KETI-65832 format. One line per 4 residues: number of its first residue (from 1); for each residue x, y, z of N, C-alpha, C. Coordinates in pm, whole numbers. Example, Ala and Ser with C-alpha at 12.3 -4.5 7.8 and 13.67 -1.06 7.14 Angstrom:
BEGIN
1) 1319/-569/780/1230/-450/780/1320/-330/780 ~ 1285/-225/708/1367/-106/714/1290/3/787
# end
This chain:
BEGIN
1) 2960/-855/105/2911/-778/218/2850/-874/317 ~ 2892/-870/442/2837/-960/543/2726/-889/619 ~ 2632/-971/671/2518/-915/744/2559/-891/889 ~ 2523/-778/941/2551/-745/1081/2435/-793/1167
5) 2460/-803/1296/2356/-844/1388/2238/-750/1375 ~ 2118/-806/1364/1998/-725/1354/1968/-679/1212 ~ 2049/-715/1114/2026/-675/977/1916/-761/916 ~ 1833/-700/835/1726/-771/767/1767/-786/621
9) 1765/-909/572/1794/-934/432/1662/-947/359 ~ 1648/-884/246/1525/-889/169/1542/-988/55 ~ 1452/-1084/48/1454/-1183/-58/1320/-1176/-128 ~ 1321/-1163/-259/1197/-1158/-335/1149/-1299/-366
13) 1016/-1318/-381/967/-1448/-423/1029/-1487/-557 ~ 1048/-1618/-580/1111/-1666/-703/1032/-1626/-827 ~ 898/-1633/-818/815/-1599/-932/740/-1471/-900 ~ 777/-1359/-964/708/-1234/-934/559/-1247/-965
17) 476/-1198/-876/333/-1202/-895/276/-1067/-855 ~ 156/-1041/-902/90/-918/-865/68/-920/-714 ~ 94/-811/-648/80/-796/-505/167/-894/-427 ~ 282/-930/-483/372/-1020/-411/425/-948/-287
21) 441/-1023/-180/491/-967/-56/641/-993/-46 ~ 715/-897/6/858/-923/27/874/-1024/141 ~ 979/-1099/136/1009/-1195/242/1132/-1144/313 ~ 1120/-1119/442/1233/-1073/520/1292/-1191/593
25) 1419/-1214/575/1488/-1321/645/1582/-1256/744 ~ 1560/-1285/871/1640/-1227/977/1763/-1315/1000 ~ 1880/-1256/992/2001/-1334/1017/2017/-1358/1165 ~ 1987/-1261/1247/1988/-1274/1393/1890/-1173/1447
29) 1821/-1209/1552/1727/-1116/1613/1804/-1009/1690 ~ 1758/-885/1681/1823/-781/1760/1803/-810/1909 ~ 1897/-772/1991/1887/-792/2134/1794/-688/2192 ~ 1685/-733/2261/1593/-634/2316/1655/-566/2438
33) 1607/-446/2469/1657/-379/2590/1625/-466/2712 ~ 1703/-460/2819/1682/-545/2935/1544/-537/2996 ~ 1476/-424/2985/1345/-409/3046/1233/-467/2960 ~ 1261/-504/2835/1158/-558/2747/1126/-702/2783
37) 996/-738/2778/962/-878/2802/1010/-962/2683 ~ 1040/-1090/2705/1085/-1173/2594/973/-1190/2492 ~ 1008/-1203/2366/910/-1229/2261/963/-1343/2176 ~ 872/-1412/2103/919/-1521/2018/1024/-1477/1916
41) 1016/-1352/1868/1112/-1303/1769/1252/-1294/1829 ~ 1261/-1262/1957/1392/-1245/2019/1458/-1377/2057 ~ 1382/-1485/2053/1439/-1615/2088/1540/-1658/1982 ~ 1637/-1740/2018/1730/-1790/1918/1656/-1873/1812
45) 1703/-1865/1690/1644/-1944/1582/1692/-2087/1597 ~ 1600/-2185/1593/1642/-2325/1606/1740/-2363/1495 ~ 1830/-2453/1526/1928/-2500/1428/1856/-2558/1307 ~ 1903/-2519/1187/1844/-2568/1062/1728/-2483/1012
49) 1696/-2375/1085/1584/-2288/1048/1632/-2146/1027 ~ 1551/-2068/958/1575/-1925/942/1445/-1852/976 ~ 1458/-1731/1027/1342/-1651/1062/1298/-1573/939 ~ 1166/-1570/915/1110/-1495/803/991/-1413/851
53) 968/-1302/784/850/-1220/811/753/-1241/696 ~ 628/-1257/730/525/-1277/629/424/-1164/629 ~ 324/-1176/545/220/-1075/537/151/-1053/672 ~ 105/-931/692/33/-897/814/123/-878/935
57) 255/-882/915/348/-866/1026/382/-996/1098 ~ 338/-1109/1047/371/-1237/1108/520/-1265/1091 ~ 583/-1317/1196/722/-1359/1191/726/-1504/1238 ~ 793/-1591/1162/801/-1732/1196/936/-1788/1155
61) 953/-1917/1171/1075/-1984/1128/1040/-2090/1026 ~ 1127/-2105/926/1110/-2207/823/1245/-2277/804 ~ 1244/-2398/748/1371/-2466/725/1461/-2385/630 ~ 1589/-2382/659/1686/-2316/572/1685/-2385/435
65) 1685/-2304/330/1693/-2357/194/1560/-2384/128 ~ 1449/-2373/200/1320/-2396/137/1287/-2276/49 ~ 1223/-2301/-65/1190/-2199/-164/1064/-2125/-121 ~ 1074/-1992/-108/962/-1910/-64/899/-1840/-184
69) 767/-1853/-196/690/-1787/-302/559/-1735/-243 ~ 494/-1650/-316/359/-1604/-278/266/-1721/-298 ~ 171/-1740/-208/74/-1848/-219/-62/-1791/-256 ~ -157/-1882/-280/-293/-1838/-310/-358/-1788/-182
73) -457/-1708/-197/-527/-1654/-81/-466/-1525/-35 ~ -545/-1445/36/-493/-1316/82/-389/-1334/192 ~ -280/-1261/180/-178/-1258/283/-110/-1390/310 ~ -83/-1468/206/-26/-1602/226/106/-1619/151
77) 203/-1677/220/331/-1715/161/344/-1866/171 ~ 425/-1924/83/451/-2068/86/600/-2094/79 ~ 647/-2186/162/786/-2233/157/780/-2381/123 ~ 851/-2420/16/846/-2556/-35/981/-2624/-18
81) 977/-2750/22/1097/-2831/38/1160/-2852/-100 ~ 1283/-2805/-124/1344/-2820/-257/1372/-2966/-293 ~ 1381/-3054/-194/1406/-3196/-220/1277/-3277/-236 ~ 1163/-3219/-201/1035/-3287/-212/925/-3182/-229
85) 897/-3143/-354/801/-3035/-378/658/-3067/-334 ~ 631/-3192/-290/498/-3223/-238/485/-3182/-92 ~ 593/-3134/-32/596/-3096/109/614/-2945/118 ~ 520/-2878/186/529/-2733/197/461/-2683/324
89) 492/-2557/356/430/-2487/467/379/-2354/415 ~ 278/-2303/481/224/-2172/446/209/-2091/574 ~ 215/-1960/559/205/-1871/674/168/-1732/628 ~ 109/-1654/717/77/-1516/681/-33/-1459/765
93) -85/-1345/719/-192/-1276/787/-259/-1178/694 ~ -389/-1157/716/-465/-1062/635/-580/-1009/720 ~ -647/-902/675/-757/-847/754/-859/-957/789 ~ -898/-959/917/-990/-1061/966/-1132/-1037/916
97) -1202/-1144/893/-1343/-1139/857/-1423/-1094/979 ~ -1543/-1046/956/-1629/-1010/1069/-1699/-1134/1125 ~ -1693/-1245/1053/-1751/-1370/1100/-1668/-1423/1216 ~ -1734/-1486/1311/-1665/-1548/1424/-1555/-1641/1373
101) -1440/-1641/1440/-1324/-1722/1399/-1362/-1869/1384 ~ -1425/-1927/1485/-1459/-2069/1481/-1561/-2096/1372 ~ -1667/-2017/1367/-1773/-2037/1267/-1717/-2029/1125 ~ -1627/-1934/1101/-1573/-1920/965/-1493/-2044/924
105) -1422/-2106/1017/-1342/-2224/981/-1425/-2352/977 ~ -1529/-2359/1056/-1622/-2472/1046/-1691/-2468/909 ~ -1734/-2349/868/-1797/-2333/735/-1698/-2366/624 ~ -1575/-2317/638/-1474/-2344/535/-1445/-2494/525
109) -1438/-2562/638/-1413/-2706/634/-1523/-2778/556 ~ -1648/-2740/575/-1759/-2803/503/-1743/-2784/352 ~ -1706/-2663/311/-1684/-2635/169/-1565/-2714/116 ~ -1457/-2717/191/-1335/-2788/152/-1363/-2938/139
113) -1437/-2995/234/-1467/-3138/232/-1548/-3176/109 ~ -1644/-3091/70/-1724/-3118/-51/-1637/-3118/-176 ~ -1537/-3031/-180/-1450/-3018/-297/-1341/-3125/-302 ~ -1321/-3199/-192/-1215/-3300/-183/-1273/-3434/-137
117) -1328/-3511/-233/-1385/-3641/-196/-1281/-3725/-120 ~ -1327/-3792/-15/-1236/-3871/67/-1175/-3792/181 ~ -1219/-3665/194/-1172/-3579/303/-1201/-3646/437 ~ -1105/-3639/529/-1124/-3694/663/-1067/-3597/766
121) -1154/-3551/854/-1110/-3463/963/-1037/-3546/1067 ~ -920/-3497/1109/-848/-3556/1223/-885/-3482/1350 ~ -893/-3349/1340/-938/-3268/1453/-975/-3129/1403 ~ -1066/-3066/1472/-1104/-2928/1446/-1158/-2875/1579
125) -1084/-2784/1639/-1126/-2733/1768/-1057/-2604/1803 ~ -1087/-2557/1922/-1026/-2433/1967/-912/-2463/2064 ~ -822/-2368/2069/-709/-2374/2160/-674/-2230/2196 ~ -576/-2210/2279/-526/-2077/2308/-384/-2067/2254
129) -359/-1961/2178/-227/-1939/2121/-188/-1796/2149 ~ -76/-1774/2215/-32/-1640/2255/-143/-1564/2326 ~ -211/-1632/2414/-317/-1575/2498/-442/-1530/2423 ~ -463/-1579/2301/-587/-1551/2229/-648/-1683/2182
133) -776/-1680/2157/-844/-1799/2106/-795/-1829/1965 ~ -776/-1956/1936/-728/-1999/1804/-805/-2123/1762 ~ -803/-2148/1631/-862/-2270/1575/-747/-2359/1530 ~ -752/-2484/1573/-652/-2585/1535/-725/-2688/1450
137) -675/-2710/1326/-745/-2796/1230/-645/-2891/1167 ~ -676/-3019/1170/-590/-3122/1111/-678/-3215/1030 ~ -631/-3249/908/-713/-3330/819/-628/-3405/717 ~ -693/-3497/645/-631/-3570/535/-730/-3580/420
141) -675/-3596/300/-760/-3621/182/-673/-3680/71 ~ -736/-3757/-18/-660/-3816/-128/-630/-3712/-237 ~ -514/-3730/-302/-476/-3646/-416/-416/-3737/-523 ~ -380/-3681/-635/-319/-3761/-743/-180/-3812/-706
145) -116/-3749/-606/18/-3794/-565/13/-3880/-439 ~ -106/-3911/-392/-123/-3990/-271/-200/-3911/-165 ~ -229/-3975/-58/-306/-3912/50/-221/-3804/118 ~ -281/-3686/140/-213/-3573/202/-261/-3556/345
149) -168/-3509/429/-199/-3474/567/-169/-3326/582 ~ -255/-3254/652/-233/-3111/675/-270/-3075/819 ~ -199/-2978/873/-227/-2928/1008/-215/-2776/1000 ~ -311/-2706/1058/-309/-2560/1052/-363/-2499/1180
153) -328/-2373/1201/-378/-2297/1314/-408/-2155/1266 ~ -519/-2100/1318/-565/-1966/1282/-595/-1890/1410 ~ -553/-1764/1416/-582/-1680/1532/-588/-1535/1488 ~ -654/-1452/1569/-673/-1311/1533/-615/-1219/1640
157) -547/-1115/1592/-491/-1012/1680/-511/-877/1612 ~ -574/-784/1681/-590/-646/1633/-642/-638/1490 ~ -746/-714/1459/-810/-706/1327/-742/-784/1216 ~ -638/-860/1249/-569/-942/1148/-583/-1088/1185
161) -616/-1171/1087/-620/-1315/1109/-489/-1374/1057 ~ -419/-1444/1144/-292/-1507/1113/-311/-1657/1098 ~ -218/-1721/1027/-227/-1866/1015/-91/-1929/993 ~ -83/-2055/1032/31/-2143/1005/-29/-2270/947
165) 39/-2330/850/-15/-2447/781/101/-2531/731 ~ 92/-2660/750/194/-2752/697/122/-2867/628 ~ 177/-2914/516/114/-3023/442/220/-3108/374 ~ 193/-3238/372/279/-3333/301/198/-3458/273
169) 257/-3549/198/192/-3678/182/194/-3746/319 ~ 102/-3838/340/90/-3905/470/222/-3972/509 ~ 290/-4034/413/416/-4103/447/526/-4006/489 ~ 519/-3879/450/619/-3779/489/575/-3697/612
173) 452/-3721/662/405/-3641/774/495/-3653/898 ~ 545/-3772/932/634/-3779/1050/756/-3686/1039 ~ 803/-3656/916/915/-3563/896/867/-3417/890 ~ 739/-3397/861/685/-3263/845/629/-3207/976
177) 575/-3292/1059/516/-3248/1186/615/-3167/1271 ~ 742/-3208/1285/835/-3125/1363/856/-2985/1305 ~ 843/-2970/1175/855/-2838/1112/736/-2752/1153 ~ 616/-2811/1147/496/-2739/1191/510/-2698/1338
181) 552/-2793/1422/568/-2764/1565/670/-2653/1589 ~ 777/-2650/1511/879/-2545/1525/821/-2409/1485 ~ 740/-2407/1380/674/-2282/1342/584/-2234/1455 ~ 503/-2323/1510/412/-2286/1619/490/-2231/1738
185) 602/-2292/1769/682/-2249/1884/758/-2118/1861 ~ 770/-2074/1736/855/-1959/1704/785/-1854/1619 ~ 657/-1835/1639/581/-1740/1558/525/-1629/1645 ~ 522/-1511/1590/458/-1396/1653/388/-1316/1545
189) 281/-1246/1565/220/-1226/1695/143/-1349/1736
# end
C-alpha cells in the first residue's frame, strides 16, 4: 500500500513504554488553501529528513532512518543516529510550568551543573522564536564516552512548553549542529 499525499503514517516507539506517545511521520505536507498563510509544516521537507509530530502537537524534522523512542521527562521523544548511538536529538512539548520561562531554565542549569562535574556553559539567553520569547541554551560536560556538546531551545505557546535539543560528543558536533539548525528551521508551533 503506498502513501497518498497528506497521509500520516503512524510509527510506534521501538520499546513500548508506559504513556508512550505515537510518532507521526508525514510523507508529504498537505497543500494549504491559497488563502492560508504559510506555516513551517507546509514547507517542503529538507532532503534527507522526514517530518514527525511529537508530544504537545510539536511538528519537526529529523534525519531519515534515525530510531525514534520515548525519552525521559514529560512530553519528550528521542531520535538516535543508528550509526552512532552517542548522537541524538530530542523534541516535544508538555504543560508549561507557572514559573517564568527564563527563571525555570536558569534554575535547571544550576541543578544540572551540580550533577555534572566539569559542566561548562557555552551560552544561556533569550531569543525570539516564532514571535514568542524563547530560551537558547548551549553547554558541554564530560561523560564516560568523552566530552558532550548540547544545544537546546525552549518556548511556550498557549500553556505548552516546547523544546528542541541536540547532543553529541564534541568531535561529532560539527556534524550534529546542522541537524539542530534544520529542526529549528522546520518546527511548529
